[in-house]
C-alpha beads as a LAMMPS data file, in Angstrom:
LAMMPS data file: protein, C-alpha beads

65 atoms
64 bonds

1 atom types
1 bond types

-500.0 500.0 xlo xhi
-500.0 500.0 ylo yhi
-500.0 500.0 zlo zhi

Masses

1 110.0

Atoms # bond

1 1 1 103.199 216.541 307.274
2 1 1 102.732 213.975 304.551
3 1 1 101.883 214.222 300.891
4 1 1 101.066 211.592 298.272
5 1 1 103.380 211.576 295.223
6 1 1 102.410 210.333 291.749
7 1 1 105.268 209.676 289.306
8 1 1 103.310 207.760 286.655
9 1 1 103.084 210.878 284.434
10 1 1 105.978 212.977 285.681
11 1 1 105.991 214.375 289.193
12 1 1 102.705 215.326 290.832
13 1 1 102.373 216.094 294.540
14 1 1 99.055 215.705 296.318
15 1 1 97.611 217.877 299.068
16 1 1 99.742 218.039 302.243
17 1 1 98.074 216.709 305.396
18 1 1 99.062 216.807 309.054
19 1 1 100.139 213.459 310.500
20 1 1 100.039 214.388 314.199
21 1 1 100.016 217.326 316.584
22 1 1 103.257 218.352 318.294
23 1 1 103.267 219.342 322.001
24 1 1 103.430 223.146 322.336
25 1 1 106.064 223.056 325.090
26 1 1 108.385 221.037 322.892
27 1 1 111.933 220.803 324.245
28 1 1 113.336 218.510 321.558
29 1 1 112.595 215.568 319.299
30 1 1 114.231 212.623 317.568
31 1 1 113.349 209.675 315.389
32 1 1 113.171 206.280 317.123
33 1 1 115.942 203.829 316.140
34 1 1 113.406 201.641 314.301
35 1 1 112.354 204.651 312.182
36 1 1 108.677 204.087 313.006
37 1 1 108.107 206.708 315.706
38 1 1 108.955 210.284 316.586
39 1 1 110.026 210.878 320.193
40 1 1 109.296 214.241 321.819
41 1 1 110.798 215.742 324.973
42 1 1 108.064 217.741 326.676
43 1 1 107.186 218.644 330.266
44 1 1 104.819 216.138 331.959
45 1 1 101.078 216.891 331.897
46 1 1 101.627 219.964 329.748
47 1 1 103.390 221.790 332.603
48 1 1 105.864 224.529 331.761
49 1 1 109.582 224.147 332.181
50 1 1 110.977 224.468 335.706
51 1 1 112.352 227.952 336.486
52 1 1 116.099 228.428 336.780
53 1 1 118.445 231.238 337.785
54 1 1 121.322 232.653 335.782
55 1 1 124.058 234.070 338.001
56 1 1 126.340 236.586 336.356
57 1 1 129.815 237.354 337.707
58 1 1 129.599 234.376 340.064
59 1 1 133.402 234.262 340.377
60 1 1 133.422 237.647 342.171
61 1 1 131.209 236.157 344.904
62 1 1 133.829 233.504 345.732
63 1 1 135.729 234.083 348.945
64 1 1 139.227 235.334 348.116
65 1 1 142.138 234.178 350.283

Bonds

1 1 1 2
2 1 2 3
3 1 3 4
4 1 4 5
5 1 5 6
6 1 6 7
7 1 7 8
8 1 8 9
9 1 9 10
10 1 10 11
11 1 11 12
12 1 12 13
13 1 13 14
14 1 14 15
15 1 15 16
16 1 16 17
17 1 17 18
18 1 18 19
19 1 19 20
20 1 20 21
21 1 21 22
22 1 22 23
23 1 23 24
24 1 24 25
25 1 25 26
26 1 26 27
27 1 27 28
28 1 28 29
29 1 29 30
30 1 30 31
31 1 31 32
32 1 32 33
33 1 33 34
34 1 34 35
35 1 35 36
36 1 36 37
37 1 37 38
38 1 38 39
39 1 39 40
40 1 40 41
41 1 41 42
42 1 42 43
43 1 43 44
44 1 44 45
45 1 45 46
46 1 46 47
47 1 47 48
48 1 48 49
49 1 49 50
50 1 50 51
51 1 51 52
52 1 52 53
53 1 53 54
54 1 54 55
55 1 55 56
56 1 56 57
57 1 57 58
58 1 58 59
59 1 59 60
60 1 60 61
61 1 61 62
62 1 62 63
63 1 63 64
64 1 64 65
C-alpha cells in the first residue's frame, strides 16, 4: 500500500492505494538489497506446495541392538 503525505499545513494523509498484488500461495518475502523491489517466494505457476509427511515417534521405529 502507498499513501501520499502532505506536511505543508500539518500532517495530512491521502487515500491509500494498492501498489501490487501479492501471490496467494505466498511462502515468504523480502526486500531486494537495492531497496527497489520486493521478492516473493511462491510455488511456480501458482501450484500448491508439495505434500510432506510428518512422522511421529520415529525413534521407536529404529532397529534396537
